[in-house]
Structure formats: C-alpha cells, structure tokens
N, C-alpha and C positions, 0 to 999 in steps of 0.2 A: 503494499500499499504506500501511496505517496504521503510524504511528510506534510501535515496541513500547515506547518509553519513555513514550508517552502512553496510559495505560490507561483503560479505560471503567470507572468506579467507581460502584457502587450504595451509597448511604447510607440505610438505613432510620431513620426518627426524625430526619431530617436538618434538620427546622425546629426542633428543641428547642435546649436550652441547649448540650449537647455536640456535637450532630450539626451545628448551623450553623457552629461553630467548625472542626469536622473538613472540612466542605465547603470553606470557605475556604481551608484549609491545602492541600487536594488540588488546588484550582484553581491556587494558587500554585505547586504542583509540576509544573504542566503537564498534569494529567489532565483527562479528560472526566468530569463528575459528574452523576449521575441521583440526586437528592433525592426521597424517598418519605416522606410523612407523612399521617396522617389528621386532624392538627390539634386532636387532644384536648387535648394540653398544648403543642404546638408552636405557632409564631406566624410568620406570614410576615414580620413586621417583623425577626425575627432574620436573615433572608436578605437583607436590604436591599443588602449589599455584594456578593452574588452573583447576584442576579436578572438583571442586564443583562449577565452575562458569557457570552460566545458559546459557551463549553464547559459551561454550566450548564443543566440541565433540572429542572423541578419537576413531580411528579405527586402528586395527592391520592389515596391508597390506604391500605387497613388491611392489615397483614400477616397478619391471621388468614385472608385469603383469598389464594389463589395468585397469583403475579405472573410474567409471561412478558416477559422482556426478555433482551438479549444483553449480558453484562458480563464483565469479567476478575476484578474484586475486589468483595467484598461485606462492608460493615460493618453489623452487625446491631445497632443501637442502640435500636430501636423498643420503648419500654415506659416507661410512667409511673415516674418514679424517686423520688418524694417520698410519705411516707404520707399526705398530704392527697389526693393525686390517685390513688394506687394504692389506696386504701381507699374511694374513692367508688364504684368498680365492681369489686369483688374478683374476681367471676367473669371479667369481661372482662380484667383484669390477667393472670390465670392463663392465658387463652386467648392473650393477646398474647405472653407468653414462650414458651409450649408450641407452640400452633399456628403462631406467627410463626416460631419455630425450625424446625419441620418444613417450613414452605413455603419459607423461605430456603435450608436445606440442600437441599431438592430442586431448588431453582433452581440451585444450585451444583453439584450432581451434574450436572444436565442440560447445563450450559454449561462444566464442568469449571473453575469459578472458585475462587480462593482466597476464603475466608470467615472474618471475625473476629467473635466473640461478645463483646459487652459485658457481661460478668458483674459481679458486685458481691461487696464484702467482706460483705454480708448473709448470703452463704452460710456465713459463720462464725458467725452468730447471736450470742448472748451468750457470747463465748468463755471457755474455761477456760485457754487458752494464750496468752501474750503475750510479745512481739508475735506476730502471726499469720503463720505460714508456709504455703506452698501445700499442704504434706502434711498439715496439720490438717483434720480431716473437719467440724468445726463442731459447734455446739450450738444447733440451731433448734428451735423449737416448731411442729410441723407443723399444728397446728390453731389458732393464735393469730391476731389480727387482722392481724399483719404476713406471715403464712405465704403469702398469695397472691403476694407479691412474692419472699420469700425462697425458698420451694419451687419457684416458677415458674422462677427462675433456675437453681436446683439442677438442676430437670429439663432445662432447656435445656443445660446442661453435659453431662448424660448423653447427651442426643441427639447433640450435637456429637462426642463421643468414640465413640459406637456408629457414627455415620456415618463416622467416620475408620477405625475398625477394620473394619468391615464393607464399606465402599465405597471405602476409601483416599482419602477426601476430604482436600483440603489445609485443615485447620483451624488457627484460632488463637484461644485463650481467654484474655481479660484480665479480672482481678477489680479493680473500681474501688472505691478508697476515696474518703472525702469529698472532693468536688471543689467548687471556688467560682469566681466570676469574673463579669464582664460577661454578661448575657443570662439569668442566673438568673431565674426567675418570681419576682415580688415576693411572692405569696402562696402559695409551694409549701410552707410549713411548715417548711422546712430551717433549720438553726440560723444560718447566715451571713446569709441573705436576711432572716430574722425580725429579728435583732438590728439589721442595718443599717437596715431600713425603720422599726422601732420608734425607733431612735435619732434617725434624721432627721426623724422625726414629733414627737420630743419625748415620746414615750409611754414607760411604764416597760418595761423590758427583761426578758422572761419567761424564767426559768430553770427548768427541771423537775428536781425532786430537790434536792440540795445544791449542785449545780453543780460537784462534784468529778469527775463522770464524764468521761472523756477522749476525744478524737478527734484525729485528724491531718488536716491541711487542705492539699490540693494545689491549686495554681493551674491554671486550665483549660489554659493554653498548654503547662504541662508534660506534663498528661495526654495531650493531643492529639499531642504529639511522641512519647509512648509507644505511642500507637496506630500512628502510621505506622511507627515503629522495629520493632514487633511484626509488622506486615504484611510488612515487607520482610526479616525475619529468615529463616533457613534453614528449608526445609519441615519438616525433621526436629525443630524446636523448636516444639511445638505449645501448649505451656503446661499448665495455667493458670499465669499470672504475675500476681503482685500489681503494681499501679500506684497509688502513693499517696506522700504525704510521710511519712517515718518520724519526723518531728519531732512530738512529742505535746504537746498543751495540754489544760488542763481547760476545761470549757465557761465557767466563770467567768472564766478568764484571757481567753478570747476576748471575752466581754461587756465587760470592762474596757477591752480593746484597742479595741474598736469605739467606746466611749464616749469614749476619748482622741482617736482620729482623726476622729471626727465633730465633736468639740467639743461633744457633746450634754449636756444637763442631765438626761438620763433617770436614773432609779433603777433598781434592780434588784429584780424581784418573783418570789418563789419559788412554785411550784406543784408538786403531786404528780406524780412520775415516771410517764409512760405505760407501759402492760403491755409486757414483752419489749424494753423499751429497754435496749440493752447498756451495762454500765458502762465497759467499755474496748474501744478499737478503734484499732489502729495496726498498719501493715504491716511485715513483714520484707521488704525489697526486695533481698535478696542475689541472687536469681535473675535480677531485671531487671537489676542491675548486671552481673552475670557474663555473661549471654547477649545483652543489648541494649546494654550500656554506657550505661544510662539511669539518670539520678538527677534529681529535681526541682531547679530552679535558683533558682525564685522565692520569697524570704522572705515569710512570712506578712504582716508588716507592709506590705511593697510591693504584695502582691497585693491586700490589703484596701483599700489607697488606691485602686487601680484600679477595684476593685468599687464602692467608695463613690461614686467620680466617675460611674460608670455610673447607680447608683440616684438620685443627685442630680438628674442630667439627666432620668431617667425620671419621677420624682416632680414635677418642674417641669412637664414636658409634660402629665402627667396632670392637673396644676392648671389649666393653660390649657385642656385638652380639656373640663374639667368647666365652666369659665367660658363656652367657646363654646357648650356645649349647653343652659346655662341658660335663655336667652331661648326656645329651642325647647321645653323643658319647660313653661315658663310658659304657653306657648300650647297646651299639650296635644300637642304634636307629638313624636313618638318620636325620639330622638337618633340620630345617624349608626350606620351598621352597625358601624364600628370601636368605638364606645362600647358598643352593645348586646351584641355578640358578644365583644369582648374584655375586658369587665369593667372598662374604663378609668374608668367612672363610680363 
C-alpha cells in the first residue's frame, strides 16, 4: 500500500520560476511530484535539482487541453505572469487561465483531489483600497492591455468557487503579490529582474513614472511555504487568501537598493508610466496570519542579495555561452539548441 504521507502531487507550470521551487519543496517533503509545463516561459534548467530525483516526473503538456492522470493534490500555476510574456499572445493567456482552470478542475473532480489555484494581486487592479484585503472586489479595466491576465485570473477564481459550491470540490485559492528570487526570467519585464540585470550590465535603470508608485516584495521561499501551508489547511478554509510581504517600498527605493547591493554605477532613467499600471499594491495578510500562521520571514535586502548572486552567475554563464557559440557563427553554423531556443545569445 502507498504511504498516505507520500502524496501524488501535480504542479502545472512546474518548470517556471515559482513552479520549480514548489516542485523542490514538495520532493523535500517526501511527495511524488508530476511536473507539467508547455515551456512557453518555463525552462528545464530550473528543474536541474529535481530531474534526477526518483519521485519526480516531467511531462510536456499545455493545460488548455485535458490531462488524464491519477493524483491527490493539484497546484495550478500554469500561466505566464509578466506583462512581456502574457501580452505576447493575450488570447492564449486568457485561454490558459480559463480553459486551464476548467481542465484542472475537471481532473480534480474526477480523481477527488485537492486543488490550489495560484491567483494574483492583479485581481485588485489599480486599487482604491489600501492595503488590499481579500474582501475588496478590485478596480480592473476589462478591456485594457493587461486584462488578458487580470480578467483571466478573476474568471479562474469564479470557476474554482463555482466548482466548490456545485460539486463540493476541495479548493484553495491564493492571491500572489510581487514575488522575486532565483530563477526569475532575466527578460520577463518585471521590476526586480529588470533592475538587477540593468545594474549588473552597467546600463541605466529604467523607472516608469516618477518612481513613487509602491509595491511589496515577497521572497520566493516565503511564498512557497505559504502555498504548502494553504494546501495543508482545513478543507473548510478555501480562501482566497493574500500571500505577499506587507512591507511597502517605492520603486525608486528598490532601484537605489539594487544599485547599492550590486555596487553598480548605473544611473536612473525615467520613462512614461504604462497604461493601467497600478500606483499602489500592498497586501493585508491578516487572514494568512490568522488561518495559516504564515508571515514572510526574508527581509528585502537579504532576498535581493540571493537574487543578485543568481543573476551574476546566470549572466556570467550567458557570456561564456556566447563566446562558445562565436566560432560556430563565424563559420555560418547555427548555434546549439540551447542558445537558439533559450534566447541565451
């Protein structure tokens, strides 16, 4: 008989930034992990620590199509999360959130699994309430350039709660606020990765607007602990629950801290604020404290230090890869698959 403490866990979007960290954590907890990803933004390199593990399995699959597997728990993380990526194909982004939720909820219903939806603080839009509590319904532009992601996630939440009410499905919904850490995509357009890559490259750091808009920044290890705590919580507590760091910083303060920690000589360059970019975003995590006994533990300075070390190594490896590919290019030979497909050049 299978050990009930060893659960069979499906992680969609498991090769992404958050998903790869979650897979590692679940393996360390003793579970069997099935990682599913279509590799639109995910990267197999993110799974280097998990691929050889005997309890880990990787499947290339797009969640907009049904999946037939036998699992106990499902973490539904599949969806590009940065504007650069989700605006590349907004129709597919909406399909991933909506059709993906329908397919994963259908799977959970069939196998009677618990299922967690990774929702987002973007459901609050450009909020009129600050900090944001879970009871706030949000202020989202339904036809703007960000709506494929914002409204896709809002619809996914609707589906989760309708399946819960109609089919008694055991659901969990978390709303993720800005998260950062190792394995962020260097070109995802998000503020932490942007600033670090620019600073390490000696380029001007780009601030949109006047830099006084605020965000809260949660280190990835803290967020993943919140995922696991939420999945393990009583079935009666379904959420939604905010997971994020309640310590608020201006974007300019973040830029100045990155310059300090990298020792960069980068200057700050101001550009116009993008459409529908929220001016304030900060979670009220009272519910997470009360129900999960969860609070973030990693200070921004410490988390940025770890993230900077990751990007230093990544940029160094990228430089070596470009040098290795140079002779091939001189001969008119295409570079390796990794360089061509991974954008490393």
